[in-house]
C-alpha positions as CSV (number, residue, x, y, z in Angstrom):
1,M,-131.7,50.0,-42.7
2,S,-129.3,47.8,-44.7
3,R,-128.4,44.3,-43.3
4,I,-125.5,44.0,-40.9
5,R,-122.6,42.7,-42.9
6,T,-120.8,40.1,-40.7
7,L,-117.5,38.4,-41.1
8,I,-116.9,35.1,-39.1
9,V,-113.3,34.4,-38.1
10,D,-112.7,31.0,-36.6
11,D,-110.3,28.1,-37.4
12,S,-113.0,25.5,-36.8
13,A,-115.0,24.5,-39.8
14,L,-117.8,23.2,-37.5
15,V,-118.1,26.6,-35.7
16,R,-118.0,28.5,-39.0
17,K,-120.9,26.3,-40.3
18,I,-122.9,26.6,-37.2
19,L,-122.7,30.4,-37.2
20,V,-123.4,30.7,-40.9
21,D,-126.4,28.5,-40.6
22,H,-127.9,30.3,-37.6
23,L,-127.0,33.9,-38.5
24,S,-128.2,33.6,-42.1
25,R,-131.7,32.9,-40.8
26,D,-132.0,36.4,-39.4
27,P,-133.3,38.9,-42.0
28,E,-131.2,41.8,-40.5
29,I,-127.9,40.0,-40.8
30,E,-125.9,39.1,-43.9
31,V,-122.8,36.8,-43.5
32,V,-120.5,38.2,-46.1
33,G,-117.7,35.8,-45.5
34,T,-115.7,33.5,-43.3
35,A,-112.0,33.3,-42.5
36,I,-109.9,30.5,-41.0
37,D,-107.4,32.8,-39.3
38,P,-106.3,36.4,-39.0
39,Y,-104.2,36.2,-42.2
40,V,-107.3,35.5,-44.3
41,A,-109.4,37.8,-42.2
42,R,-107.1,40.7,-42.8
43,D,-107.6,40.5,-46.6
44,K,-111.4,39.9,-46.3
45,I,-111.8,42.9,-44.1
46,L,-110.2,45.0,-46.8
47,A,-112.2,43.3,-49.6
48,L,-115.6,42.9,-47.9
49,D,-115.7,45.8,-45.5
50,P,-117.9,44.1,-42.9
51,D,-119.9,46.0,-40.3
52,V,-119.2,43.4,-37.5
53,I,-116.6,40.7,-37.0
54,T,-117.0,37.6,-34.8
55,L,-113.5,36.6,-33.7
56,D,-112.3,33.4,-32.0
57,I,-109.6,34.0,-29.4
58,E,-107.7,30.7,-29.8
59,M,-106.4,30.3,-33.3
60,P,-103.1,29.1,-34.9
61,R,-100.4,31.4,-36.4
62,M,-101.9,34.5,-34.7
63,D,-104.1,34.5,-31.7
64,G,-107.3,36.5,-31.7
65,L,-106.2,38.9,-29.0
66,T,-103.2,40.0,-31.0
67,F,-105.4,40.4,-34.1
68,L,-108.0,42.3,-32.1
69,K,-105.4,44.8,-31.0
70,L,-104.2,45.3,-34.6
71,I,-107.8,45.9,-35.7
72,M,-108.5,48.5,-32.9
73,K,-105.2,50.3,-33.8
74,H,-105.5,50.4,-37.6
75,R,-109.2,50.0,-38.4
76,P,-111.5,50.3,-35.3
77,M,-114.7,48.4,-35.8
78,P,-117.2,46.3,-33.8
79,V,-115.8,43.0,-32.8
80,V,-117.7,40.3,-30.9
81,I,-115.2,37.8,-29.2
82,M,-115.9,34.1,-28.9
83,S,-114.1,32.4,-26.0
84,S,-113.9,28.9,-24.6
85,L,-115.7,28.3,-21.3
86,T,-112.6,27.9,-19.1
87,S,-110.9,29.9,-16.5
88,S,-108.1,30.9,-19.0
89,G,-110.8,31.6,-21.6
90,S,-112.6,33.9,-19.2
91,A,-109.4,35.7,-18.5
92,Q,-108.7,36.2,-22.2
93,A,-112.3,37.4,-22.7
94,M,-111.8,40.1,-20.1
95,E,-108.6,41.1,-21.7
96,A,-110.3,41.3,-25.1
97,L,-113.0,43.6,-23.7
98,Q,-110.3,45.8,-22.3
99,A,-108.6,45.8,-25.7
100,G,-111.8,47.1,-27.4
101,A,-114.0,44.2,-28.2
102,V,-117.7,45.2,-27.9
103,D,-118.9,42.0,-26.3
104,V,-118.1,38.4,-25.6
105,V,-119.9,35.1,-26.0
106,G,-119.1,31.5,-25.4
107,K,-117.6,29.6,-28.4
108,P,-120.3,27.6,-30.2
109,S,-120.2,23.8,-30.1
110,G,-122.2,20.9,-31.4
111,S,-124.8,21.6,-28.8
112,F,-125.4,25.2,-30.0
113,S,-129.1,26.0,-29.3
114,V,-131.7,28.4,-30.5
115,A,-131.2,30.4,-27.3
116,D,-127.4,30.5,-27.9
117,A,-128.1,31.7,-31.5
118,G,-130.4,34.3,-30.2
119,E,-127.7,35.6,-27.8
120,M,-125.2,35.8,-30.6
121,I,-127.6,37.6,-32.9
122,A,-128.5,40.1,-30.2
123,K,-124.8,40.8,-29.6
124,I,-124.1,41.3,-33.3
125,K,-126.9,43.7,-33.6
126,A,-125.8,45.6,-30.5
127,A,-122.3,45.7,-31.9
128,A,-123.5,47.1,-35.2
129,F,-125.0,50.1,-33.3
130,S,-121.9,50.7,-31.2
131,R,-119.7,53.8,-31.4
132,Y,-117.3,51.8,-33.7
133,R,-119.9,51.5,-36.4
134,R,-119.3,53.2,-39.8
135,R,-120.7,56.8,-39.7
136,P,-122.7,58.2,-42.6
137,G,-120.5,60.0,-45.1
138,V,-117.3,58.1,-44.1
139,P,-115.8,56.2,-47.0
140,S,-116.5,52.5,-46.6
141,A,-112.9,51.4,-47.6
142,P,-110.4,51.4,-44.7
143,V,-108.2,54.5,-44.7
144,V,-105.3,52.6,-43.2
145,S,-104.8,49.0,-44.2
146,L,-104.0,46.4,-41.6
147,P,-100.3,45.4,-41.4
148,R,-99.5,42.0,-42.8
149,A,-99.9,39.4,-40.1
150,E,-96.5,37.9,-41.0
151,A,-94.9,41.1,-39.8
152,V,-96.2,40.7,-36.3
153,P,-93.7,38.9,-34.0
154,A,-95.1,35.8,-32.2
155,P,-95.4,36.4,-28.5
156,S,-92.8,34.8,-26.3
157,A,-93.9,31.8,-24.2
158,A,-93.8,34.0,-21.0
159,A,-96.0,36.7,-22.6
160,A,-98.4,34.1,-23.9
161,S,-98.6,32.6,-20.4
162,R,-99.4,36.0,-18.9
163,A,-102.0,36.7,-21.6
164,V,-104.1,33.6,-20.7
165,A,-103.5,33.4,-17.0
166,P,-106.6,33.8,-14.9
167,P,-106.6,36.6,-12.2
168,G,-104.3,35.9,-9.3
169,P,-105.4,35.0,-5.8
170,R,-108.4,36.9,-4.6
171,V,-107.6,39.9,-2.5
172,I,-109.7,40.0,0.6
173,K,-110.2,43.7,1.6
174,P,-111.1,44.8,5.1
175,V,-114.3,46.7,5.7
176,P,-113.2,50.3,5.1
177,T,-113.5,52.6,8.1
178,G,-112.6,55.9,6.4
179,S,-112.9,58.7,8.9
180,G,-115.5,56.8,11.0
181,C,-118.5,58.0,9.0
182,R,-121.6,55.8,8.7
183,F,-124.3,55.9,6.1
184,Q,-128.0,56.0,6.5
185,A,-129.4,52.5,7.0
186,R,-131.1,52.2,3.6
187,S,-128.3,53.9,1.6
188,L,-127.9,52.0,-1.7
189,I,-126.4,52.4,-5.2
190,V,-127.7,50.2,-8.0
191,M,-126.2,50.1,-11.4
192,G,-127.1,48.5,-14.7
193,A,-125.2,48.1,-18.0
194,S,-125.0,46.0,-21.1
195,T,-123.0,46.3,-24.3
196,G,-119.8,48.2,-23.4
197,G,-120.6,48.0,-19.8
198,T,-117.7,46.0,-18.5
199,E,-115.2,48.8,-19.3
200,A,-117.7,51.5,-18.3
201,L,-118.1,49.9,-14.9
202,K,-114.4,49.5,-14.5
203,S,-113.9,53.2,-15.4
204,V,-116.4,54.3,-12.7
205,L,-115.8,51.9,-9.9
206,S,-112.0,52.0,-10.0
207,R,-112.1,55.7,-9.2
208,L,-114.3,55.4,-6.1
209,P,-112.9,55.5,-2.6
210,G,-113.2,52.4,-0.5
211,N,-115.8,53.8,1.9
212,M,-119.0,54.1,-0.2
213,P,-122.5,52.8,0.4
214,G,-123.1,49.2,-0.8
215,I,-123.4,48.9,-4.6
216,C,-125.3,46.2,-6.6
217,V,-124.4,45.8,-10.3
218,V,-126.3,44.0,-13.1
219,Q,-124.1,43.6,-16.2
220,H,-125.5,41.6,-19.1
221,I,-122.8,38.9,-19.4
222,P,-122.8,35.2,-19.9
223,S,-122.7,33.1,-16.7
224,Y,-119.3,31.6,-17.4
225,F,-117.7,35.1,-17.5
226,S,-119.3,37.0,-14.7
227,A,-117.1,35.6,-11.9
228,A,-113.9,36.5,-13.9
229,F,-115.4,40.0,-14.5
230,A,-116.1,40.6,-10.8
231,E,-112.6,39.4,-9.8
232,R,-111.0,41.7,-12.4
233,L,-112.9,44.6,-10.9
234,N,-111.8,43.5,-7.4
235,Q,-108.2,43.7,-8.5
236,C,-108.5,47.4,-9.6
237,C,-111.0,48.8,-7.1
238,R,-110.6,50.1,-3.6
239,M,-114.0,48.6,-2.7
240,E,-114.3,44.9,-2.4
241,V,-116.0,43.5,-5.6
242,R,-117.3,39.9,-5.9
243,E,-119.9,37.9,-7.6
244,A,-123.1,37.9,-5.5
245,Q,-124.4,34.8,-3.7
246,R,-127.8,34.2,-2.3
247,G,-128.0,35.5,1.3
248,D,-125.2,38.0,0.9
249,E,-125.6,41.1,3.2
250,L,-124.9,44.3,1.5
251,R,-122.6,46.6,3.5
252,P,-120.6,49.8,2.9
253,G,-117.4,49.2,0.9
254,L,-118.9,46.2,-1.0
255,V,-119.8,45.8,-4.7
256,L,-121.9,42.8,-5.6
257,V,-122.1,41.7,-9.3
258,A,-125.1,39.7,-10.4
259,P,-124.1,36.2,-11.6
260,G,-124.7,35.6,-15.3
261,G,-127.9,33.6,-15.8
262,Q,-129.5,34.7,-12.6
263,H,-131.6,37.6,-11.6
264,M,-130.4,39.6,-8.5
265,L,-133.0,41.1,-6.1
266,L,-132.7,42.9,-2.8
267,R,-134.9,42.7,0.2
268,W,-134.8,44.7,3.4
269,N,-134.7,42.6,6.6
270,G,-135.2,45.5,9.1
271,S,-131.6,46.5,9.4
272,L,-129.8,45.8,6.1
273,Y,-130.3,44.6,2.5
274,I,-130.1,40.9,1.7
275,V,-129.4,39.5,-1.7
276,D,-131.6,36.9,-3.4
277,L,-131.0,35.2,-6.7
278,N,-133.3,33.3,-9.0
279,A,-133.5,31.8,-12.5
280,G,-136.8,33.3,-13.3
281,P,-137.9,34.1,-16.9
282,P,-135.7,36.6,-18.8
283,V,-136.8,40.2,-18.8
284,H,-136.1,42.1,-22.0
285,H,-134.5,38.9,-23.1
286,Q,-132.0,39.2,-20.3
287,R,-131.1,37.3,-17.1
288,P,-129.9,39.0,-15.1
289,A,-132.1,42.0,-15.9
290,V,-131.5,45.5,-14.6
291,D,-135.3,46.1,-14.2
292,V,-135.5,43.2,-11.8
293,L,-132.8,44.7,-9.6
294,F,-134.2,48.2,-9.8
295,D,-137.8,47.0,-9.0
296,S,-136.6,45.1,-6.0
297,A,-134.8,48.2,-4.8
298,S,-137.9,50.3,-5.0
299,K,-140.0,47.6,-3.3
300,S,-137.4,47.5,-0.5
301,G,-138.1,51.1,0.4
302,G,-134.8,52.6,-0.6
303,G,-136.4,55.8,-1.8
304,S,-134.4,59.0,-1.3
305,S,-131.5,56.9,0.1
306,T,-131.0,55.2,-3.3
307,L,-128.9,56.2,-6.3
308,A,-129.7,54.4,-9.6
309,I,-127.3,54.6,-12.6
310,L,-128.0,53.2,-16.1
311,L,-124.9,52.8,-18.3
312,T,-124.3,51.9,-22.0
313,G,-126.2,49.1,-23.6
314,M,-128.6,48.1,-26.3
315,G,-132.4,47.9,-25.7
316,A,-134.6,49.2,-22.9
317,D,-133.7,47.1,-19.8
318,G,-133.6,49.3,-16.7
319,A,-135.5,52.3,-17.9
320,A,-138.9,51.3,-16.4
321,G,-137.4,50.2,-13.1
322,M,-135.4,53.5,-13.0
323,L,-138.6,55.4,-13.5
324,R,-140.2,53.7,-10.5
325,L,-137.2,54.5,-8.4
326,R,-137.4,58.1,-9.4
327,E,-141.0,58.2,-8.5
328,A,-140.1,56.8,-5.1
329,G,-137.7,59.7,-4.5
330,A,-134.4,58.1,-5.7
331,E,-131.6,60.0,-7.5
332,T,-131.3,58.7,-11.0
333,I,-128.6,59.1,-13.6
334,A,-128.2,58.0,-17.3
335,Q,-124.9,57.9,-19.1
336,D,-124.6,60.4,-22.0
337,E,-124.5,59.5,-25.6
338,Q,-120.9,60.6,-26.3
339,S,-119.3,58.3,-23.7
340,S,-121.7,55.3,-24.4
341,V,-120.6,52.5,-26.6
342,V,-124.3,51.9,-27.3
343,F,-126.8,54.6,-26.3
344,G,-129.9,52.4,-26.2
345,M,-130.7,51.8,-22.5
346,P,-129.7,55.3,-21.3
347,R,-131.7,56.9,-24.2
348,E,-134.8,55.0,-23.2
349,A,-134.4,56.1,-19.6
350,I,-134.1,59.7,-20.7
351,R,-137.0,59.4,-23.1
352,M,-139.3,58.1,-20.3
353,G,-138.3,60.8,-17.9
354,A,-136.6,58.2,-15.6
355,A,-133.2,59.9,-15.5
356,R,-132.9,63.1,-13.4
357,E,-129.4,63.7,-14.7
358,V,-127.4,62.8,-17.8
359,L,-123.7,62.5,-17.2
360,S,-120.5,61.3,-18.9
361,L,-118.5,58.4,-17.4
362,D,-115.8,60.9,-16.2
363,Q,-118.4,62.8,-14.2
364,M,-120.0,59.8,-12.5
365,P,-117.4,59.0,-9.7
366,Q,-117.5,62.5,-8.3
367,R,-121.3,62.5,-8.5
368,M,-121.5,59.2,-6.6
369,E,-119.2,60.6,-3.9
370,R,-121.6,63.6,-3.5
371,F,-124.4,61.1,-3.0
372,A,-122.4,59.2,-0.4
373,E,-121.8,62.5,1.4
374,R,-125.5,63.3,1.3
375,V,-126.5,59.9,2.9
376,T,-123.8,60.0,5.5
377,A,-125.5,59.7,8.9
378,R,-124.8,62.8,11.0
379,P,-124.1,62.4,14.7
380,L,-126.5,64.0,17.1
381,A,-125.3,67.3,18.4
382,V,-124.2,67.1,22.1
383,A,-125.4,70.0,24.2
384,A,-122.6,71.9,26.0
385,V,-122.4,71.3,29.8
């Protein structure tokens, strides 16, 4: 396989140097150029035809979000967003993912470490295998050139304020009562995702009713963005969604998202599932890891009352844990290739025989509702007097 041609777009000379130095050490990546702003980047995209772009959000003359939207409109390609570690930066990062960015990382600084470099390299490689990658037989030169950046009107102050504003006040949702149905005590849905997962999870969870068995989610995401991701889901879902905390009790109508940088585990206390968090060693180079959550679910005895779902992502995280859940009697589903941004994790689950079913994103909400119907506790029949 040829090396991954990467273009770095950032107005900071220090950041450009840090990225060039670290990325150039990987034999599978070739930094073909750098650009100080979208004006220069536009011309270099046309001239250099990169496979992946790393794009800073905050730049002069044209911000990264505006440029990203132009790229996705005129020449869709893999883009990894770099964002500052602030509340507004996190909000912008979530908007960038919604606009089509493949992944997001914290913006490098002078303290950029080997681990940080490893994370960036992994995300660039995952992006190169995403559905936006160049397909064999497709001409390498862009069919439609990007419009000149000077022709794009600058956003108004009000629009800019809305673009960077963090999510509004948290909406506290009551425990849904539905029609009074109750679920079997050990009913549980566990989900795992990586590259492309933020939008995949939003697509699925936002279409579920408020009364569903408790759901635990592991999304590979940096620690400084996971809370914003959970809150964005909470704004668009009928279930309550929040970042998990140690000691949380899982209940119907609640979705708990693993905090970035911490593994999430479940344990059964005799009447319900309790969440535990730890900063143990990465698994598959990830923390949180899907396998850790899935393994804890199987050890907690969920068995036939558990539904495990593995969504888009690079690598193999979650496949082995899903196989153990299937062997314990759980229902297991992998996302299909056509709807996956990266078909790595689902493919591995299918290859291992861990997935009972392979479904598209559009099919998953209805399938999850069927599971909820199956695990609904039925009232005992009352004999006629």
